[in-house]
C-alpha positions as CSV (number, residue, x, y, z in Angstrom):
1,M,0.0,0.0,0.0
2,S,1.5,3.2,-1.1
3,I,1.3,6.3,1.0
4,A,1.2,9.6,-0.8
5,L,3.6,12.1,0.7
6,C,2.2,15.6,1.4
7,K,3.6,18.7,2.9
8,P,2.4,19.7,6.4
9,T,0.0,22.5,6.3
10,R,0.4,25.5,8.7
11,P,-2.8,26.8,10.3
12,E,-3.9,30.1,8.7
13,D,-3.9,31.9,12.0
14,A,-0.3,30.9,13.0
15,S,2.8,32.8,12.2
16,P,6.2,31.2,11.8
17,A,8.9,31.4,14.5
18,F,11.2,34.1,13.0
19,E,14.9,34.0,13.7
20,T,17.6,36.3,12.6
21,G,19.5,34.9,9.6
22,R,22.7,35.7,7.8
23,K,21.0,37.8,5.1
24,L,17.7,38.9,6.7
25,G,16.9,40.0,10.2
26,I,13.7,39.2,12.1
27,V,12.1,42.6,11.1
28,E,12.7,42.0,7.4
29,M,11.5,38.4,7.6
30,A,8.3,39.4,9.4
31,L,7.6,42.1,6.9
32,M,8.2,39.6,4.0
33,W,5.9,37.0,5.7
34,K,3.2,39.7,6.1
35,V,3.3,40.6,2.5
36,L,3.1,37.0,1.4
37,H,0.4,36.2,3.9
38,E,-1.8,39.0,2.4
39,D,-1.3,37.6,-1.1
40,P,0.2,34.1,-1.3
41,Q,0.0,34.0,-5.1
42,C,2.1,37.2,-5.5
43,P,5.3,36.6,-7.5
44,S,8.5,36.8,-5.6
45,R,9.7,39.7,-7.7
46,V,6.6,41.7,-6.9
47,V,7.0,40.8,-3.2
48,L,10.5,42.4,-3.2
49,E,9.1,45.5,-4.9
50,K,6.4,45.8,-2.3
51,V,8.9,45.5,0.5
52,A,11.1,48.1,-1.1
53,Q,8.1,50.5,-1.3
54,R,7.9,50.3,2.5
55,Q,11.5,51.7,2.7
56,V,13.0,48.6,4.3
57,P,16.5,48.0,2.8
58,M,16.8,44.3,1.9
59,A,19.7,42.7,-0.1
60,V,18.2,39.3,-1.0
61,S,17.7,37.5,-4.3
62,V,14.5,36.0,-5.7
63,R,16.0,32.6,-5.3
64,H,16.6,33.1,-1.6
65,L,13.0,34.4,-1.2
66,N,11.7,31.3,-2.9
67,R,13.5,29.1,-0.4
68,L,11.8,31.1,2.4
69,R,8.4,30.7,0.7
70,A,8.9,27.0,0.5
71,K,9.8,26.9,4.2
72,W,6.7,28.9,5.2
73,N,4.4,26.9,2.8
74,L,3.6,30.2,1.0
75,N,5.0,29.3,-2.4
76,R,2.8,29.9,-5.4
77,R,1.9,27.3,-8.0
78,K,3.9,27.3,-11.3
79,G,2.8,29.3,-14.3
80,R,1.7,32.9,-14.9
81,P,0.0,34.7,-12.1
82,G,-3.7,35.0,-12.4
83,H,-5.6,38.1,-13.0
84,P,-5.6,40.4,-9.9
85,A,-9.3,40.4,-9.7
86,L,-9.3,36.6,-9.4
87,S,-6.7,36.3,-6.7
88,H,-7.9,36.4,-3.1
89,P,-5.7,37.0,-0.1
90,V,-5.6,34.2,2.5
91,C,-7.4,35.2,5.7
92,A,-7.9,38.8,4.6
93,G,-8.1,41.4,7.3
94,A,-6.5,39.1,9.9
95,A,-3.5,40.8,11.6
96,L,-1.5,37.7,12.3
97,V,1.7,39.7,12.2
98,Q,1.8,43.5,12.7
99,I,5.1,45.0,11.8
100,T,6.2,48.6,12.1
101,P,9.5,48.7,10.3
102,H,10.2,52.4,11.2
103,L,9.3,53.2,14.8
104,S,10.7,56.4,16.4
105,F,11.2,56.9,20.1
106,V,11.3,53.2,21.0
107,G,12.1,53.9,24.6
108,V,8.9,56.0,25.0
109,H,6.8,53.1,23.8
110,L,8.4,50.8,26.4
111,F,8.0,53.5,29.1
112,A,4.3,53.7,28.1
113,H,3.9,49.9,28.5
114,W,5.4,50.1,32.0
115,L,3.0,53.0,32.9
116,D,0.1,50.9,31.7
117,H,1.2,48.0,33.8
118,Q,1.4,50.3,36.8
119,E,-2.0,51.8,36.0
120,T,-0.5,55.3,36.4
121,F,-3.3,57.0,34.5
122,T,-6.2,55.3,36.1
123,S,-6.4,57.5,39.1
124,V,-5.7,60.6,37.0
125,V,-8.5,60.0,34.6
126,A,-10.8,59.2,37.5
127,R,-10.0,62.5,39.1
128,L,-10.8,64.3,35.8
129,Q,-14.1,62.5,35.5
130,Q,-15.0,63.6,39.1
131,A,-14.1,67.2,38.2
132,V,-16.3,67.0,35.1
133,E,-19.3,65.6,37.1
134,A,-18.8,68.4,39.7
135,Y,-18.8,71.0,37.0
136,K,-22.0,69.6,35.4
137,H,-23.7,69.7,38.8
138,T,-22.6,73.3,39.4
139,Y,-23.3,74.6,35.9
140,P,-26.1,72.4,34.5
141,D,-26.7,74.8,31.5
142,D,-23.1,74.7,30.2
143,D,-22.3,72.4,27.3
144,F,-19.0,71.8,25.7
145,A,-17.1,68.8,24.3
146,L,-15.1,67.8,27.5
147,L,-18.4,67.2,29.4
148,H,-19.2,64.3,26.9
149,H,-15.8,62.7,26.5
150,R,-15.6,59.0,27.1
151,E,-13.0,57.6,29.4
152,Q,-10.8,56.4,26.5
153,T,-10.9,59.8,24.9
154,L,-9.9,61.5,28.1
155,L,-7.1,59.0,28.5
156,R,-5.7,59.4,25.0
157,R,-5.7,63.2,25.1
158,L,-4.2,63.3,28.5
159,Q,-1.4,60.9,27.4
160,A,-0.8,63.0,24.3
161,L,0.0,66.0,26.6
162,F,1.9,63.8,29.0
163,F,4.3,62.3,26.5
164,A,4.8,65.4,24.4
165,P,8.0,66.6,26.1
166,L,9.6,63.2,25.6
167,L,8.8,63.5,21.9
168,G,10.6,66.8,21.6
169,I,7.3,68.8,21.6
170,E,7.2,71.7,24.0
171,T,4.4,73.9,22.7
172,L,1.1,72.5,21.4
173,T,1.8,73.9,17.9
174,G,4.6,71.4,17.8
175,F,2.1,68.7,17.2
176,D,1.5,70.3,13.8
177,T,5.1,70.4,12.7
178,H,7.0,67.6,14.4
179,E,7.1,64.0,13.2
180,H,5.8,62.1,16.3
181,P,4.8,58.5,16.9
182,L,1.4,59.2,18.5
183,P,-0.4,56.8,16.1
184,T,1.8,53.9,17.2
185,L,2.0,55.1,20.8
186,L,-1.7,55.9,21.4
187,G,-3.5,54.4,18.4
188,R,-4.2,57.8,16.8
189,G,-2.6,61.2,16.3
190,Y,-3.6,64.7,17.4
191,H,-3.0,68.2,16.1
192,S,-2.7,71.4,18.2
193,A,-6.3,72.5,17.5
194,T,-7.7,69.5,19.3
195,L,-5.3,69.6,22.2
196,S,-5.6,73.3,22.6
197,Q,-9.3,73.0,22.9
198,F,-8.9,70.1,25.3
199,L,-6.5,72.2,27.5
200,G,-8.9,75.2,27.4
201,Q,-11.7,73.1,28.6
202,L,-9.6,71.5,31.4
203,E,-8.9,75.1,32.4
204,R,-12.7,75.8,32.4
205,I,-13.4,73.0,34.9
206,N,-10.4,74.0,37.0
207,A,-8.7,70.7,36.4
208,A,-5.5,71.8,38.3
209,E,-7.3,71.3,41.6
210,A,-8.4,67.8,40.6
211,L,-4.9,66.8,39.3
212,R,-2.8,68.2,42.1
213,P,-3.6,65.4,44.5
214,A,-2.4,62.9,41.9
215,L,1.2,64.1,42.8
216,M,0.9,62.8,46.4
217,P,2.8,59.5,47.1
218,D,1.3,56.7,49.2
219,T,3.7,57.3,52.1
220,V,4.4,60.6,54.0
221,S,7.9,61.9,53.9
222,P,9.1,63.6,57.1
223,M,11.0,66.3,55.2
224,T,9.8,68.5,52.4
225,Y,12.0,70.6,50.1
226,V,10.6,73.9,48.8
227,D,12.0,76.3,46.2
228,G,10.8,78.7,43.6
229,H,11.4,78.8,39.8
230,M,11.0,81.9,37.7
231,I,9.8,81.5,34.2
232,A,10.2,84.4,31.7
233,Y,7.1,85.7,29.8
234,W,7.3,88.0,26.8
235,S,4.4,90.4,26.2
236,R,3.8,93.9,25.0
237,R,1.2,94.5,27.7
238,S,2.1,96.3,30.9
239,M,2.6,93.5,33.3
240,H,4.1,93.0,36.8
241,K,7.8,92.2,36.6
242,G,10.4,90.4,38.7
243,K,14.0,89.1,38.4
244,I,14.1,86.1,36.1
245,T,17.1,84.4,37.6
246,M,18.3,82.3,34.7
247,L,18.2,85.2,32.3
248,G,19.4,87.8,34.8
249,R,16.7,90.2,33.7
250,I,13.9,92.2,35.2
251,M,10.8,91.3,33.1
252,A,7.4,89.8,33.1
253,G,7.0,86.2,34.1
254,S,5.6,83.7,36.6
255,Q,7.0,82.1,39.8
256,A,6.4,78.4,40.3
257,V,6.8,77.3,43.9
258,I,7.4,73.5,43.9
259,A,7.7,71.1,46.8
260,H,9.6,67.7,46.7
261,N,10.0,65.0,49.2
262,E,13.3,63.3,50.2
263,A,13.0,60.8,47.4
264,G,12.9,63.6,44.8
265,Q,9.1,63.1,44.0
266,A,7.2,66.3,43.3
267,L,4.4,66.9,45.8
268,F,2.8,70.3,45.2
269,V,3.0,73.3,42.9
270,A,1.4,76.8,43.0
271,Y,2.0,79.9,40.9
272,Y,2.6,83.5,42.0
273,P,3.3,86.7,40.2
274,P,7.0,87.4,39.7
275,D,7.0,90.7,41.7
276,L,6.2,88.9,45.0
277,H,9.2,87.7,46.9
278,L,9.2,84.1,48.0
279,S,9.2,85.1,51.6
280,Q,5.9,86.9,51.2
281,V,4.0,83.7,50.2
282,L,6.2,81.0,51.8
283,V,4.3,80.6,55.1
284,A,0.9,80.3,53.4
285,Y,2.3,77.9,50.8
286,C,3.9,75.6,53.4
287,Q,0.6,75.5,55.3
288,Q,-1.1,74.2,52.1
289,V,1.6,71.6,51.6
290,A,1.4,70.5,55.3
291,L,-2.4,70.2,55.0
292,A,-2.1,68.2,51.8
293,T,0.8,65.9,52.7
294,G,1.0,65.8,56.5
295,S,4.6,66.8,56.4
296,T,5.5,69.7,58.7
297,L,9.3,70.0,58.3
298,F,10.7,72.0,55.4
299,V,14.1,72.7,53.9
300,I,14.3,76.0,52.0
301,D,17.0,77.9,50.1
302,R,18.7,80.6,52.2
303,A,17.3,83.3,49.8
304,V,14.4,83.4,52.3
305,N,16.6,83.7,55.3
306,A,15.0,86.1,57.8
307,V,14.2,86.1,61.5
308,A,10.6,87.1,60.6
309,V,10.2,84.0,58.5
310,A,11.5,81.8,61.4
311,R,9.1,83.5,63.8
312,A,6.2,83.0,61.4
313,F,7.0,79.3,60.9
314,D,7.4,78.8,64.7
315,A,4.0,80.5,65.3
316,Q,2.3,78.0,62.9
317,G,4.0,75.0,64.5
318,L,6.1,74.2,61.3
319,G,9.7,73.2,61.2
320,L,12.1,75.1,59.0
321,L,15.8,74.3,58.1
322,C,17.8,76.9,56.3
323,M,21.3,78.4,56.1
324,L,22.7,81.6,57.6
325,D,24.3,84.1,55.2
326,D,28.0,84.7,55.6
327,N,27.6,88.4,56.4
328,E,25.3,87.6,59.4
329,H,27.9,86.0,61.6
330,D,31.6,86.1,62.6
331,G,32.2,82.4,62.9
332,L,32.2,80.7,66.2
333,D,32.7,84.0,68.0
334,S,29.1,84.9,67.3
335,F,27.7,81.8,69.1
336,E,27.7,80.1,72.4
337,T,28.4,76.6,71.2
338,T,28.8,73.0,72.3
339,E,30.9,70.6,70.2
340,V,28.8,67.8,68.7
341,R,31.5,65.7,66.9
342,T,34.7,65.9,65.0
343,L,34.4,64.1,61.7
344,E,37.1,61.9,60.1
345,D,38.3,64.7,57.8
346,G,38.9,67.0,60.7
347,T,35.6,68.9,60.3
348,K,34.1,70.0,63.6
349,V,30.4,70.2,64.1
350,Y,29.0,72.5,66.9
351,S,25.5,73.3,68.1
352,G,24.4,76.4,69.9
353,D,22.6,79.8,70.1
354,W,23.6,83.4,69.7
355,Q,26.5,84.5,72.0
356,V,24.4,87.6,72.9
357,P,20.8,86.4,73.6
358,R,18.2,87.7,71.2
359,P,14.7,87.1,72.8
360,D,12.8,87.7,69.5
361,D,14.9,85.1,67.5
362,P,13.7,81.5,67.9
363,R,16.4,80.0,65.7
364,H,18.9,77.3,66.8
365,F,22.2,76.9,65.0
366,V,24.5,74.1,63.8
367,I,28.0,75.3,62.9
368,V,30.3,73.3,60.6
369,E,33.9,74.4,60.8
370,P,36.1,72.5,58.3
371,A,39.8,72.0,58.6
372,E,40.2,74.4,55.6
373,G,37.7,76.8,54.2
374,K,34.9,78.9,55.5
375,T,32.6,78.1,58.3
376,L,29.0,77.2,57.4
377,V,26.1,78.0,59.7
378,Y,22.7,76.2,59.4
379,W,19.7,77.3,61.4
380,G,16.3,75.7,62.3
381,T,13.2,76.4,64.2
382,P,12.5,74.6,67.5
383,Q,10.4,72.0,65.6
384,A,13.4,71.2,63.4
385,K,15.7,71.0,66.4
386,A,13.4,68.5,68.1
387,A,12.9,66.3,65.0
388,V,16.3,66.2,63.3
389,A,19.7,65.4,64.9
390,A,22.2,68.2,64.6
391,L,24.6,66.0,62.5
392,E,21.9,65.5,59.9
393,W,21.3,69.2,59.2
394,P,24.2,69.8,56.8
395,R,23.4,66.6,54.8
396,L,19.7,67.4,54.5
397,Y,20.5,70.9,53.3
398,R,23.1,69.7,50.7
399,E,20.6,67.3,49.3
400,R,18.4,70.2,48.3
401,N,20.7,71.1,45.5
402,E,20.3,67.7,43.8
403,I,16.6,67.3,44.5
404,Q,15.5,70.8,43.4
405,E,18.2,72.8,41.7
406,N,19.3,69.9,39.4
407,G,15.7,68.7,39.3
408,F,14.6,72.0,37.8
409,K,17.3,71.8,35.1
410,R,16.3,68.2,34.2
411,M,12.6,69.3,33.9
412,I,13.6,72.2,31.7
413,D,15.6,69.8,29.4
414,H,13.0,67.1,29.0
415,G,9.8,68.3,30.7
416,A,9.1,71.7,29.1
417,L,9.1,73.4,32.5
418,N,10.1,76.8,31.0
419,T,7.3,76.7,28.4
420,N,4.5,79.1,28.8
421,Y,0.9,77.9,28.2
422,G,-2.1,80.3,28.0
423,R,-2.2,84.0,27.0
424,K,-5.0,85.1,29.3
425,T,-4.2,87.9,31.7
426,I,-6.0,89.5,34.7
427,V,-5.9,93.3,35.0
428,G,-5.5,94.8,38.5
429,P,-3.9,97.7,40.3
430,D,-0.3,98.4,39.5
431,R,1.6,97.0,42.5
432,H,4.9,98.5,41.3
433,Q,3.2,102.0,41.5
434,Q,1.6,101.2,44.8
435,R,4.9,100.2,46.3
436,A,6.7,103.2,44.9
437,R,4.0,105.5,46.3
438,E,4.1,103.9,49.7
439,Q,7.9,104.3,49.8
440,L,7.6,107.9,48.7
441,D,4.9,108.6,51.2
442,Q,7.2,107.3,54.0
443,S,10.1,109.3,52.6
444,L,7.9,112.5,52.4
445,A,6.7,112.0,56.0
446,A,10.3,111.7,57.1
447,A,11.4,114.7,55.0
448,Q,8.5,116.8,56.5
449,Q,9.7,115.9,60.0
450,R,13.2,116.9,59.2
451,V,12.0,120.2,57.6
452,R,10.0,121.0,60.7
453,K,13.0,120.3,63.0
454,K,15.3,122.4,60.8
455,A,12.8,125.2,60.7
456,E,12.5,125.1,64.5
457,A,16.3,125.2,64.8
458,V,16.5,128.2,62.4
459,Q,13.8,130.0,64.4
460,A,15.6,129.4,67.7
461,Q,18.9,130.5,66.2
462,Q,17.3,133.7,64.9
463,T,16.1,134.5,68.4
464,K,19.6,134.1,69.7
465,V,21.0,136.4,66.9
466,A,18.4,139.0,67.8
467,E,19.2,138.7,71.5
468,S,23.0,139.2,70.8
469,A,22.3,142.2,68.5
470,A,20.2,143.8,71.2
471,Q,22.8,143.3,73.9
472,G,25.6,144.6,71.7
473,H,27.6,141.4,71.5
474,G,30.5,141.4,69.0
475,K,32.2,138.0,68.8
476,R,29.2,136.0,70.0
477,L,27.0,137.7,67.5
478,A,29.3,136.7,64.7
479,Q,29.4,133.1,65.9
480,R,25.6,133.0,66.1
481,Q,25.2,134.5,62.7
482,R,27.5,131.9,61.2
483,A,25.5,129.2,62.9
484,L,22.3,130.7,61.6
485,A,23.7,130.7,58.0
486,G,24.6,127.0,58.3
487,L,21.2,126.1,59.7
488,A,19.5,128.1,56.9
489,Q,21.5,126.1,54.3
490,E,20.6,122.8,55.9
491,L,16.9,123.9,56.0
492,Q,17.2,124.8,52.3
493,A,18.7,121.4,51.5
494,V,16.0,119.4,53.3
495,Q,13.3,121.6,51.7
496,H,14.8,120.9,48.3
497,H,14.9,117.2,49.0
498,Q,11.2,117.4,50.1
499,A,10.3,119.2,46.9
500,Q,12.1,116.5,44.9
501,L,10.1,113.8,46.7
502,A,6.9,115.7,46.1
503,A,7.7,116.0,42.4
504,Q,8.4,112.3,42.2
505,A,5.1,111.5,43.9
506,T,3.3,113.8,41.5
507,A,5.1,112.1,38.6
508,L,3.6,108.8,39.6
509,G,0.3,110.2,38.4
510,P,-3.1,108.7,39.1
511,P,-3.5,105.0,40.0
512,R,-2.6,102.8,37.1
513,E,-3.3,99.2,36.1
514,R,-1.0,96.3,35.2
515,A,-1.8,92.7,34.2
516,D,-1.0,89.4,35.8
517,R,-1.0,86.0,34.0
518,D,-3.9,83.7,34.4
519,F,-2.0,80.7,35.8
520,R,-4.7,78.0,35.3
521,K,-3.4,76.5,32.1
522,Q,0.2,77.0,33.2
523,T,-0.6,75.1,36.5
524,I,-2.2,72.2,34.6
525,M,0.8,71.8,32.3
526,T,3.3,72.1,35.2
527,I,1.4,69.4,37.0
528,R,1.8,67.4,33.8
529,T,5.5,68.0,33.9
530,L,5.8,67.0,37.6
531,L,3.7,63.8,36.9
532,L,6.1,63.0,34.1
533,E,9.2,63.6,36.3
534,N,7.8,61.4,39.1
535,A,7.0,58.6,36.6
536,L,10.5,58.8,35.1
537,T,12.1,58.7,38.5
538,S,10.1,55.6,39.5
539,F,10.8,53.9,36.1
540,M,14.5,54.7,36.5
541,A,14.6,53.3,40.0
542,V,13.0,50.0,38.9
543,L,15.2,49.7,35.8
544,F,18.5,50.7,37.4
545,G,17.8,48.3,40.3
546,L,18.3,45.5,37.7
547,L,21.6,47.0,36.3
548,T,25.1,46.8,37.5
549,M,26.3,50.0,35.7
550,K,25.5,53.4,37.1
551,M,24.0,56.0,34.7
552,S,22.0,59.1,34.7
553,L,18.4,59.8,33.5
554,D,19.8,62.0,30.8
555,C,21.9,59.1,29.5
556,L,18.8,56.8,29.6
557,L,16.8,59.3,27.6
558,K,19.6,59.8,25.0
559,I,20.5,56.1,24.3
560,L,17.0,54.5,24.7
561,F,14.1,56.9,24.6
562,E,15.2,59.0,21.7
563,R,16.4,56.1,19.5
564,S,14.4,54.6,16.6
565,G,13.8,51.0,15.8
566,A,11.1,48.6,14.8
567,R,8.2,46.6,16.3
568,V,6.9,43.2,15.4
569,V,3.7,41.9,17.0
570,T,3.0,38.2,16.6
571,D,0.2,36.1,18.0
572,S,2.3,35.3,21.0
573,Q,4.7,38.1,21.8
574,V,5.8,41.7,20.9
575,I,9.4,42.3,19.9
576,Y,11.0,45.8,19.9
577,W,14.2,46.3,18.0
578,V,16.4,49.3,19.0
579,N,18.8,50.8,16.4
580,T,22.4,51.0,17.6
581,A,23.8,53.0,14.7
582,G,26.2,55.7,15.8
583,L,26.7,54.4,19.4
584,S,30.2,54.3,20.7
585,G,31.5,51.1,22.4
586,P,30.9,52.3,26.0
587,Y,27.4,53.5,25.2
588,H,26.6,50.3,23.3
589,R,27.6,48.3,26.4
590,R,25.3,50.5,28.5
591,L,22.4,49.9,26.0
592,V,23.0,46.2,26.1
593,E,22.6,46.2,29.8
594,I,19.5,48.4,29.6
595,V,17.9,46.0,27.2
596,A,18.6,43.1,29.5
597,G,17.0,45.0,32.3
598,L,14.0,45.8,30.2
599,C,13.5,42.2,29.4
600,A,13.7,41.3,33.1
601,M,10.9,43.9,33.9
602,D,8.2,41.6,32.4
603,L,6.7,44.4,30.2
604,R,3.4,43.6,28.4
605,Y,1.6,45.0,25.4
606,Q,-2.0,44.0,24.6
607,G,-1.5,41.2,27.1
608,K,1.5,39.8,25.3
609,P,5.1,39.7,26.7
610,V,7.5,42.3,25.4
611,Q,11.0,41.4,24.3
612,V,13.6,44.1,23.5
613,R,16.6,43.4,21.2
614,L,19.3,45.3,19.5
615,K,19.0,45.7,15.7
616,A,22.6,46.2,14.8
617,T,26.1,46.0,16.2
618,P,28.1,49.1,17.0
619,P,30.5,50.5,14.4
């Protein structure tokens, strides 16, 4: 009995197990298989043309392609190809293999999968939905698009704003000009018109108040770092101005006051006009942070150093740790100290109070005297003294530089922290004019008092001169006349100064108006930036915990997030390929370890395990 030999048939819904060959990589093989699966009767020459149209370079002959077709059971029968209208694709419409041969920002896609696994956006979208329902209840007659958005629409538009800085898009108009991977990242793309409308409607429902609690971590940190960041704003309108530190200019802008915990996670943000000094808003701001987070100990830059601030914090039961300016002390001679410890490098740490008691000063001091260099003096309120050991004060204050100063620089580089959103302004009284008028009024009052005293002195001296003249004095009369002439000159000088002050007060004119920025959109987008920074910090902590090499977030963004590659989705797994072209040997080794760490993180996409591989070897 003869048995007819037959080729094993592959199920139509199964894809072959692709492996990198000598001539073709897995991406090229998957793309070839996809084209053949769509039309198995397509000639091999036409298959190569279709692949070339997708801009995938492939140096392979028709003969080699025929071998692959035989291996995959996708070879066509002999003879001329049939008429196109008579050929039918096998399993049309079934996405057995989805391949994206040109995928930009591969690392952002992997980061998005990790965020989905952590359900990062779930609570954020829920808070937005609560804000929408609250707005509907308060304003039942209002009707605009945001009030009718589905959860999926809210999620996608929020993610578009969230990932924009990582895609090199700082302003919303960048969505119209930049080549971005939103279609592969979110499933659809957006333009600035849609997202500008979305942001405007978020402003309308006051979404900042709903999003701000999303910054709060699950655990309360005992110490909170607070600092302000000035952002320049260009406008032809008359606006309140302040010193924009990074530009060294006095101009319009906005002041973001941001709080971080000891782990570097952002906790809170509020915006203030640039003409208000941080010390004017600090106490009220820290009360808000303490109420929201439960943390009552704060570390703040010495730019706010003042006894009045220390008294205000002490009165509110808040702890404050700061640094004393060098011109406010003369080293150890200014304090009555007790030595705490001598460190290994010879640095001596002291604790104490003022040498001459100051009853109105509640501050306690920790003095660090190194073997070489200047003496550093830290101060804290009684609450800080009770909660933190003296030896820890210098370390806690030094960490502020990395957590906040360097954190602001990182958010400027990859978080669009310095970008302005929203053009609305609020017109109000000119505070510059008000302050100038108050200062002039005080100066005029003091000048009037000096004029009155000088006039009384001149009148008294005139009486003495008349008395000497009546009594026939000679030498005394001359002395009193000279004194009278000097007093008359002094009176004339103070009268002239009073006239100048009065002219300056007149020149101020009637009360004027200046504009302030409407910070609602700016606050929403800054919360977006802080959420992104928190997510990157958490992602970096998980990934770097699996690595042996040390590297920075900036390095991770450069060699992974900003690199292109490809993606292959099969019925059982998802494979991301990262291009390594242009990487030097040391950076290639770093990327190899990062890829190994990503594979160990158990990332998933559409329920399928994600594998990450390198597409080429370094030069």
